[in-house]
RODRENMAR-660648 format. One record per residue (C-alpha): residue number from 0; residue in one letter; x, z, y negated. Coordinates in nm, 2 decimals. Example, Ala and Ser with C-alpha at 12.3 -4.5 7.8 and 13.67 -1.06 7.14 Angstrom:
<sites>
<i: 0 | aa: A | c1: 1.23 | c3: 0.78 | c2: 0.45>;
<i: 1 | aa: S | c1: 1.37 | c3: 0.71 | c2: 0.11>;
</sites>
This chain:
<sites>
<i: 0 | aa: M | c1: -2.90 | c3: 1.59 | c2: 0.36>;
<i: 1 | aa: N | c1: -3.03 | c3: 1.80 | c2: 0.07>;
<i: 2 | aa: I | c1: -2.69 | c3: 1.95 | c2: 0.02>;
<i: 3 | aa: E | c1: -2.54 | c3: 1.60 | c2: 0.02>;
<i: 4 | aa: M | c1: -2.79 | c3: 1.48 | c2: -0.24>;
<i: 5 | aa: S | c1: -2.73 | c3: 1.78 | c2: -0.45>;
<i: 6 | aa: I | c1: -2.36 | c3: 1.72 | c2: -0.45>;
<i: 7 | aa: K | c1: -2.42 | c3: 1.35 | c2: -0.54>;
<i: 8 | aa: G | c1: -2.65 | c3: 1.45 | c2: -0.82>;
<i: 9 | aa: A | c1: -2.40 | c3: 1.69 | c2: -0.96>;
<i: 10 | aa: E | c1: -2.13 | c3: 1.42 | c2: -0.99>;
<i: 11 | aa: S | c1: -2.08 | c3: 1.30 | c2: -1.34>;
<i: 12 | aa: P | c1: -2.10 | c3: 0.92 | c2: -1.40>;
<i: 13 | aa: A | c1: -1.73 | c3: 0.91 | c2: -1.46>;
<i: 14 | aa: T | c1: -1.65 | c3: 1.09 | c2: -1.14>;
<i: 15 | aa: R | c1: -1.89 | c3: 0.87 | c2: -0.94>;
<i: 16 | aa: A | c1: -1.73 | c3: 0.55 | c2: -1.08>;
<i: 17 | aa: T | c1: -1.38 | c3: 0.68 | c2: -1.00>;
<i: 18 | aa: S | c1: -1.49 | c3: 0.76 | c2: -0.64>;
<i: 19 | aa: I | c1: -1.64 | c3: 0.42 | c2: -0.59>;
<i: 20 | aa: Y | c1: -1.32 | c3: 0.26 | c2: -0.74>;
<i: 21 | aa: E | c1: -1.10 | c3: 0.46 | c2: -0.50>;
<i: 22 | aa: R | c1: -1.31 | c3: 0.37 | c2: -0.19>;
<i: 23 | aa: L | c1: -1.33 | c3: 0.00 | c2: -0.28>;
<i: 24 | aa: K | c1: -0.95 | c3: -0.01 | c2: -0.35>;
<i: 25 | aa: A | c1: -0.87 | c3: 0.16 | c2: -0.02>;
<i: 26 | aa: D | c1: -1.08 | c3: -0.09 | c2: 0.17>;
<i: 27 | aa: I | c1: -0.90 | c3: -0.38 | c2: -0.01>;
<i: 28 | aa: L | c1: -0.56 | c3: -0.24 | c2: 0.06>;
<i: 29 | aa: S | c1: -0.64 | c3: -0.17 | c2: 0.42>;
<i: 30 | aa: A | c1: -0.78 | c3: -0.53 | c2: 0.45>;
<i: 31 | aa: S | c1: -1.11 | c3: -0.39 | c2: 0.56>;
<i: 32 | aa: L | c1: -1.24 | c3: -0.61 | c2: 0.28>;
<i: 33 | aa: E | c1: -1.03 | c3: -0.92 | c2: 0.38>;
<i: 34 | aa: P | c1: -0.84 | c3: -1.14 | c2: 0.14>;
<i: 35 | aa: G | c1: -1.06 | c3: -1.41 | c2: -0.02>;
<i: 36 | aa: R | c1: -1.39 | c3: -1.24 | c2: 0.06>;
<i: 37 | aa: K | c1: -1.67 | c3: -1.27 | c2: -0.19>;
<i: 38 | aa: L | c1: -1.77 | c3: -0.92 | c2: -0.31>;
<i: 39 | aa: Q | c1: -2.15 | c3: -0.96 | c2: -0.33>;
<i: 40 | aa: L | c1: -2.30 | c3: -0.69 | c2: -0.54>;
<i: 41 | aa: R | c1: -2.60 | c3: -0.64 | c2: -0.31>;
<i: 42 | aa: F | c1: -2.37 | c3: -0.57 | c2: -0.01>;
<i: 43 | aa: L | c1: -2.14 | c3: -0.34 | c2: -0.22>;
<i: 44 | aa: M | c1: -2.44 | c3: -0.15 | c2: -0.36>;
<i: 45 | aa: E | c1: -2.56 | c3: -0.08 | c2: 0.00>;
<i: 46 | aa: H | c1: -2.22 | c3: -0.02 | c2: 0.15>;
<i: 47 | aa: Y | c1: -2.10 | c3: 0.22 | c2: -0.11>;
<i: 48 | aa: D | c1: -2.44 | c3: 0.36 | c2: -0.20>;
<i: 49 | aa: A | c1: -2.38 | c3: 0.28 | c2: -0.57>;
<i: 50 | aa: G | c1: -2.54 | c3: 0.12 | c2: -0.87>;
<i: 51 | aa: Q | c1: -2.44 | c3: -0.20 | c2: -1.04>;
<i: 52 | aa: T | c1: -2.28 | c3: -0.03 | c2: -1.34>;
<i: 53 | aa: P | c1: -2.02 | c3: 0.18 | c2: -1.16>;
<i: 54 | aa: L | c1: -1.95 | c3: -0.10 | c2: -0.92>;
<i: 55 | aa: R | c1: -1.88 | c3: -0.35 | c2: -1.20>;
<i: 56 | aa: E | c1: -1.66 | c3: -0.09 | c2: -1.37>;
<i: 57 | aa: A | c1: -1.46 | c3: -0.05 | c2: -1.04>;
<i: 58 | aa: L | c1: -1.44 | c3: -0.43 | c2: -0.99>;
<i: 59 | aa: N | c1: -1.32 | c3: -0.49 | c2: -1.35>;
<i: 60 | aa: R | c1: -1.06 | c3: -0.22 | c2: -1.30>;
<i: 61 | aa: L | c1: -0.94 | c3: -0.38 | c2: -0.98>;
<i: 62 | aa: T | c1: -0.92 | c3: -0.71 | c2: -1.16>;
<i: 63 | aa: T | c1: -0.67 | c3: -0.56 | c2: -1.41>;
<i: 64 | aa: E | c1: -0.47 | c3: -0.44 | c2: -1.10>;
<i: 65 | aa: D | c1: -0.46 | c3: -0.80 | c2: -0.96>;
<i: 66 | aa: L | c1: -0.65 | c3: -0.70 | c2: -0.64>;
<i: 67 | aa: V | c1: -0.98 | c3: -0.87 | c2: -0.74>;
<i: 68 | aa: I | c1: -1.05 | c3: -1.20 | c2: -0.91>;
<i: 69 | aa: G | c1: -1.35 | c3: -1.25 | c2: -1.13>;
<i: 70 | aa: K | c1: -1.48 | c3: -1.61 | c2: -1.15>;
<i: 71 | aa: E | c1: -1.72 | c3: -1.72 | c2: -1.41>;
<i: 72 | aa: Q | c1: -2.07 | c3: -1.78 | c2: -1.27>;
<i: 73 | aa: R | c1: -1.94 | c3: -1.71 | c2: -0.92>;
<i: 74 | aa: G | c1: -1.88 | c3: -1.34 | c2: -0.91>;
<i: 75 | aa: F | c1: -1.59 | c3: -1.13 | c2: -0.78>;
<i: 76 | aa: F | c1: -1.36 | c3: -1.20 | c2: -0.49>;
<i: 77 | aa: V | c1: -1.08 | c3: -1.01 | c2: -0.31>;
<i: 78 | aa: K | c1: -0.76 | c3: -1.18 | c2: -0.42>;
<i: 79 | aa: P | c1: -0.63 | c3: -1.41 | c2: -0.15>;
<i: 80 | aa: I | c1: -0.28 | c3: -1.34 | c2: -0.02>;
<i: 81 | aa: S | c1: -0.01 | c3: -1.60 | c2: -0.04>;
<i: 82 | aa: L | c1: 0.35 | c3: -1.65 | c2: 0.08>;
<i: 83 | aa: E | c1: 0.46 | c3: -1.70 | c2: -0.27>;
<i: 84 | aa: E | c1: 0.32 | c3: -1.36 | c2: -0.39>;
<i: 85 | aa: L | c1: 0.46 | c3: -1.19 | c2: -0.08>;
<i: 86 | aa: G | c1: 0.81 | c3: -1.32 | c2: -0.17>;
<i: 87 | aa: E | c1: 0.78 | c3: -1.22 | c2: -0.54>;
<i: 88 | aa: L | c1: 0.64 | c3: -0.87 | c2: -0.47>;
<i: 89 | aa: T | c1: 0.91 | c3: -0.80 | c2: -0.21>;
<i: 90 | aa: K | c1: 1.19 | c3: -0.92 | c2: -0.43>;
<i: 91 | aa: T | c1: 1.06 | c3: -0.71 | c2: -0.72>;
<i: 92 | aa: R | c1: 1.01 | c3: -0.40 | c2: -0.50>;
<i: 93 | aa: C | c1: 1.37 | c3: -0.43 | c2: -0.37>;
<i: 94 | aa: W | c1: 1.50 | c3: -0.45 | c2: -0.73>;
<i: 95 | aa: V | c1: 1.30 | c3: -0.16 | c2: -0.88>;
<i: 96 | aa: E | c1: 1.31 | c3: 0.08 | c2: -0.58>;
<i: 97 | aa: G | c1: 1.68 | c3: 0.00 | c2: -0.54>;
<i: 98 | aa: L | c1: 1.73 | c3: 0.12 | c2: -0.90>;
<i: 99 | aa: A | c1: 1.50 | c3: 0.42 | c2: -0.85>;
<i: 100 | aa: L | c1: 1.69 | c3: 0.52 | c2: -0.54>;
<i: 101 | aa: R | c1: 2.03 | c3: 0.49 | c2: -0.71>;
<i: 102 | aa: E | c1: 1.91 | c3: 0.72 | c2: -0.98>;
<i: 103 | aa: S | c1: 1.75 | c3: 0.97 | c2: -0.73>;
<i: 104 | aa: I | c1: 2.08 | c3: 1.00 | c2: -0.55>;
<i: 105 | aa: A | c1: 2.28 | c3: 1.03 | c2: -0.87>;
<i: 106 | aa: N | c1: 2.04 | c3: 1.32 | c2: -0.97>;
<i: 107 | aa: A | c1: 2.03 | c3: 1.46 | c2: -0.62>;
<i: 108 | aa: A | c1: 1.93 | c3: 1.83 | c2: -0.62>;
<i: 109 | aa: P | c1: 1.89 | c3: 2.06 | c2: -0.32>;
<i: 110 | aa: A | c1: 1.51 | c3: 2.08 | c2: -0.37>;
<i: 111 | aa: W | c1: 1.48 | c3: 1.70 | c2: -0.37>;
<i: 112 | aa: E | c1: 1.69 | c3: 1.67 | c2: -0.05>;
<i: 113 | aa: E | c1: 1.49 | c3: 1.94 | c2: 0.12>;
<i: 114 | aa: E | c1: 1.16 | c3: 1.78 | c2: 0.04>;
<i: 115 | aa: L | c1: 1.29 | c3: 1.45 | c2: 0.16>;
<i: 116 | aa: L | c1: 1.40 | c3: 1.60 | c2: 0.49>;
<i: 117 | aa: V | c1: 1.06 | c3: 1.76 | c2: 0.53>;
<i: 118 | aa: A | c1: 0.88 | c3: 1.43 | c2: 0.45>;
<i: 119 | aa: H | c1: 1.09 | c3: 1.25 | c2: 0.71>;
<i: 120 | aa: H | c1: 1.03 | c3: 1.52 | c2: 0.97>;
<i: 121 | aa: R | c1: 0.66 | c3: 1.50 | c2: 0.93>;
<i: 122 | aa: L | c1: 0.66 | c3: 1.12 | c2: 0.94>;
<i: 123 | aa: D | c1: 0.88 | c3: 1.11 | c2: 1.25>;
<i: 124 | aa: R | c1: 0.64 | c3: 1.35 | c2: 1.44>;
<i: 125 | aa: A | c1: 0.33 | c3: 1.15 | c2: 1.36>;
<i: 126 | aa: P | c1: 0.23 | c3: 0.87 | c2: 1.61>;
<i: 127 | aa: R | c1: 0.22 | c3: 0.52 | c2: 1.46>;
<i: 128 | aa: S | c1: -0.09 | c3: 0.43 | c2: 1.66>;
<i: 129 | aa: L | c1: -0.38 | c3: 0.66 | c2: 1.76>;
<i: 130 | aa: N | c1: -0.39 | c3: 0.47 | c2: 2.09>;
<i: 131 | aa: P | c1: -0.06 | c3: 0.45 | c2: 2.29>;
<i: 132 | aa: D | c1: -0.18 | c3: 0.14 | c2: 2.49>;
<i: 133 | aa: R | c1: -0.31 | c3: -0.07 | c2: 2.20>;
<i: 134 | aa: F | c1: -0.25 | c3: -0.06 | c2: 1.83>;
<i: 135 | aa: E | c1: -0.50 | c3: 0.16 | c2: 1.64>;
<i: 136 | aa: S | c1: -0.37 | c3: 0.24 | c2: 1.29>;
<i: 137 | aa: N | c1: -0.32 | c3: 0.61 | c2: 1.23>;
<i: 138 | aa: P | c1: -0.43 | c3: 0.70 | c2: 0.88>;
<i: 139 | aa: E | c1: -0.21 | c3: 1.02 | c2: 0.89>;
<i: 140 | aa: W | c1: 0.10 | c3: 0.81 | c2: 0.97>;
<i: 141 | aa: E | c1: 0.02 | c3: 0.58 | c2: 0.68>;
<i: 142 | aa: R | c1: -0.02 | c3: 0.88 | c2: 0.44>;
<i: 143 | aa: L | c1: 0.31 | c3: 1.03 | c2: 0.56>;
<i: 144 | aa: H | c1: 0.49 | c3: 0.69 | c2: 0.55>;
<i: 145 | aa: R | c1: 0.38 | c3: 0.65 | c2: 0.19>;
<i: 146 | aa: A | c1: 0.49 | c3: 1.01 | c2: 0.11>;
<i: 147 | aa: F | c1: 0.84 | c3: 0.95 | c2: 0.26>;
<i: 148 | aa: H | c1: 0.90 | c3: 0.64 | c2: 0.06>;
<i: 149 | aa: A | c1: 0.77 | c3: 0.81 | c2: -0.25>;
<i: 150 | aa: Q | c1: 1.00 | c3: 1.10 | c2: -0.21>;
<i: 151 | aa: L | c1: 1.30 | c3: 0.87 | c2: -0.17>;
<i: 152 | aa: I | c1: 1.26 | c3: 0.77 | c2: -0.54>;
<i: 153 | aa: A | c1: 1.10 | c3: 1.09 | c2: -0.67>;
<i: 154 | aa: G | c1: 1.42 | c3: 1.21 | c2: -0.83>;
<i: 155 | aa: C | c1: 1.49 | c3: 0.91 | c2: -1.04>;
<i: 156 | aa: G | c1: 1.36 | c3: 1.08 | c2: -1.36>;
<i: 157 | aa: S | c1: 1.13 | c3: 0.81 | c2: -1.48>;
<i: 158 | aa: R | c1: 0.76 | c3: 0.83 | c2: -1.44>;
<i: 159 | aa: P | c1: 0.69 | c3: 0.48 | c2: -1.56>;
<i: 160 | aa: L | c1: 0.94 | c3: 0.34 | c2: -1.30>;
<i: 161 | aa: I | c1: 0.77 | c3: 0.55 | c2: -1.02>;
<i: 162 | aa: G | c1: 0.43 | c3: 0.43 | c2: -1.13>;
<i: 163 | aa: F | c1: 0.54 | c3: 0.06 | c2: -1.12>;
<i: 164 | aa: C | c1: 0.69 | c3: 0.12 | c2: -0.77>;
<i: 165 | aa: E | c1: 0.35 | c3: 0.27 | c2: -0.66>;
<i: 166 | aa: Q | c1: 0.17 | c3: -0.04 | c2: -0.79>;
<i: 167 | aa: L | c1: 0.40 | c3: -0.27 | c2: -0.59>;
<i: 168 | aa: A | c1: 0.36 | c3: -0.06 | c2: -0.28>;
<i: 169 | aa: D | c1: -0.02 | c3: -0.09 | c2: -0.32>;
<i: 170 | aa: R | c1: -0.02 | c3: -0.47 | c2: -0.35>;
<i: 171 | aa: L | c1: 0.22 | c3: -0.51 | c2: -0.06>;
<i: 172 | aa: N | c1: 0.02 | c3: -0.27 | c2: 0.16>;
<i: 173 | aa: R | c1: -0.26 | c3: -0.52 | c2: 0.24>;
<i: 174 | aa: Y | c1: 0.00 | c3: -0.76 | c2: 0.36>;
<i: 175 | aa: R | c1: 0.13 | c3: -0.49 | c2: 0.60>;
<i: 176 | aa: A | c1: -0.22 | c3: -0.41 | c2: 0.71>;
<i: 177 | aa: L | c1: -0.28 | c3: -0.77 | c2: 0.82>;
<i: 178 | aa: S | c1: 0.03 | c3: -0.77 | c2: 1.04>;
<i: 179 | aa: S | c1: 0.08 | c3: -0.41 | c2: 1.16>;
<i: 180 | aa: R | c1: -0.09 | c3: -0.47 | c2: 1.49>;
<i: 181 | aa: K | c1: 0.17 | c3: -0.74 | c2: 1.60>;
<i: 182 | aa: A | c1: 0.47 | c3: -0.55 | c2: 1.45>;
<i: 183 | aa: F | c1: 0.38 | c3: -0.23 | c2: 1.63>;
<i: 184 | aa: R | c1: 0.58 | c3: -0.30 | c2: 1.95>;
<i: 185 | aa: V | c1: 0.85 | c3: -0.51 | c2: 1.78>;
<i: 186 | aa: R | c1: 0.99 | c3: -0.31 | c2: 1.49>;
<i: 187 | aa: K | c1: 1.19 | c3: 0.01 | c2: 1.53>;
<i: 188 | aa: V | c1: 1.06 | c3: 0.14 | c2: 1.20>;
<i: 189 | aa: S | c1: 1.14 | c3: 0.51 | c2: 1.29>;
<i: 190 | aa: Q | c1: 1.51 | c3: 0.42 | c2: 1.33>;
<i: 191 | aa: E | c1: 1.51 | c3: 0.23 | c2: 1.01>;
<i: 192 | aa: H | c1: 1.37 | c3: 0.54 | c2: 0.83>;
<i: 193 | aa: A | c1: 1.63 | c3: 0.76 | c2: 1.00>;
<i: 194 | aa: D | c1: 1.91 | c3: 0.53 | c2: 0.89>;
<i: 195 | aa: I | c1: 1.79 | c3: 0.53 | c2: 0.53>;
<i: 196 | aa: L | c1: 1.76 | c3: 0.91 | c2: 0.53>;
<i: 197 | aa: K | c1: 2.12 | c3: 0.96 | c2: 0.67>;
<i: 198 | aa: A | c1: 2.27 | c3: 0.73 | c2: 0.41>;
<i: 199 | aa: V | c1: 2.08 | c3: 0.92 | c2: 0.13>;
<i: 200 | aa: M | c1: 2.19 | c3: 1.26 | c2: 0.26>;
<i: 201 | aa: D | c1: 2.55 | c3: 1.14 | c2: 0.29>;
<i: 202 | aa: H | c1: 2.52 | c3: 1.03 | c2: -0.08>;
<i: 203 | aa: D | c1: 2.61 | c3: 0.68 | c2: 0.03>;
<i: 204 | aa: T | c1: 2.43 | c3: 0.51 | c2: -0.25>;
<i: 205 | aa: E | c1: 2.52 | c3: 0.15 | c2: -0.18>;
<i: 206 | aa: G | c1: 2.44 | c3: 0.19 | c2: 0.19>;
<i: 207 | aa: A | c1: 2.11 | c3: 0.36 | c2: 0.12>;
<i: 208 | aa: V | c1: 2.00 | c3: 0.10 | c2: -0.12>;
<i: 209 | aa: R | c1: 2.11 | c3: -0.18 | c2: 0.11>;
<i: 210 | aa: L | c1: 1.92 | c3: -0.02 | c2: 0.41>;
<i: 211 | aa: L | c1: 1.60 | c3: 0.03 | c2: 0.20>;
<i: 212 | aa: Q | c1: 1.60 | c3: -0.32 | c2: 0.07>;
<i: 213 | aa: R | c1: 1.67 | c3: -0.46 | c2: 0.42>;
<i: 214 | aa: H | c1: 1.38 | c3: -0.24 | c2: 0.54>;
<i: 215 | aa: Y | c1: 1.14 | c3: -0.42 | c2: 0.29>;
<i: 216 | aa: E | c1: 1.29 | c3: -0.76 | c2: 0.36>;
<i: 217 | aa: Q | c1: 1.24 | c3: -0.72 | c2: 0.73>;
<i: 218 | aa: T | c1: 0.88 | c3: -0.63 | c2: 0.67>;
<i: 219 | aa: A | c1: 0.83 | c3: -0.94 | c2: 0.46>;
<i: 220 | aa: E | c1: 1.00 | c3: -1.16 | c2: 0.72>;
<i: 221 | aa: F | c1: 0.77 | c3: -1.04 | c2: 0.99>;
<i: 222 | aa: I | c1: 0.46 | c3: -1.08 | c2: 0.77>;
<i: 223 | aa: R | c1: 0.58 | c3: -1.43 | c2: 0.66>;
<i: 224 | aa: T | c1: 0.62 | c3: -1.54 | c2: 1.02>;
<i: 225 | aa: D | c1: 0.27 | c3: -1.41 | c2: 1.11>;
<i: 226 | aa: L | c1: 0.11 | c3: -1.56 | c2: 0.80>;
<i: 227 | aa: E | c1: 0.27 | c3: -1.90 | c2: 0.85>;
<i: 228 | aa: A | c1: 0.12 | c3: -1.90 | c2: 1.20>;
<i: 229 | aa: T | c1: -0.23 | c3: -1.83 | c2: 1.07>;
<i: 230 | aa: D | c1: -0.20 | c3: -2.06 | c2: 0.76>;
<i: 231 | aa: A | c1: -0.44 | c3: -2.31 | c2: 0.92>;
<i: 232 | aa: S | c1: -0.71 | c3: -2.05 | c2: 0.95>;
<i: 233 | aa: G | c1: -0.75 | c3: -2.04 | c2: 0.57>;
<i: 234 | aa: I | c1: -0.63 | c3: -1.67 | c2: 0.53>;
<i: 235 | aa: V | c1: -0.33 | c3: -1.77 | c2: 0.33>;
<i: 236 | aa: Q | c1: -0.41 | c3: -1.93 | c2: 0.00>;
<i: 237 | aa: P | c1: -0.21 | c3: -2.07 | c2: -0.29>;
<i: 238 | aa: A | c1: -0.11 | c3: -1.80 | c2: -0.54>;
<i: 239 | aa: S | c1: -0.30 | c3: -1.97 | c2: -0.81>;
<i: 240 | aa: V | c1: -0.64 | c3: -1.93 | c2: -0.64>;
</sites>
């Protein structure tokens, strides 16, 4: 306990604020803090063992990233999800990652291809669920999944484009998190990844882009069906909320 307190005391205010921001963002993206939830400062202070100043900094930062909404006199809320936003984000991700993948294949170098093969191999070996009988999200699979998709576009030669793709992936991840449990036994995601990889390694640009975009569109279709079924529960809100 003393060591823990010493480490905490040694952290600079900037480091502490960044740590709180990252933890809060991770909980929003994983839907641990569900869409539409009011982010009460007292709860956040206790849950993240943080003061008001770094928490407000983190919340303001997440507001600029469109993950949190600040309402005058009412505080902060996790941004609600909406079918409209899901469609817009998916369409945009298909556009920009399609462009990034085209450029990556055009610039293909042995090192990039080798890293892509390794990323896919690691992902393919990781279990999607920690429990084979019922879905229990595997954080390591999620990390490797993100790494594989990041490597697909890593050779595009544009850091701003990669950064935008990462932002879109973040915003779509919480939609995935809400529906992964039901998709677990329905989607053959590992085969979809294998098909994308083969097209890339064959330098079949059009085929690879088409498969990647279809991969994202299928995810959106599944999520849309799930959200439409739960619309009456109040989880899905208009995009303007």
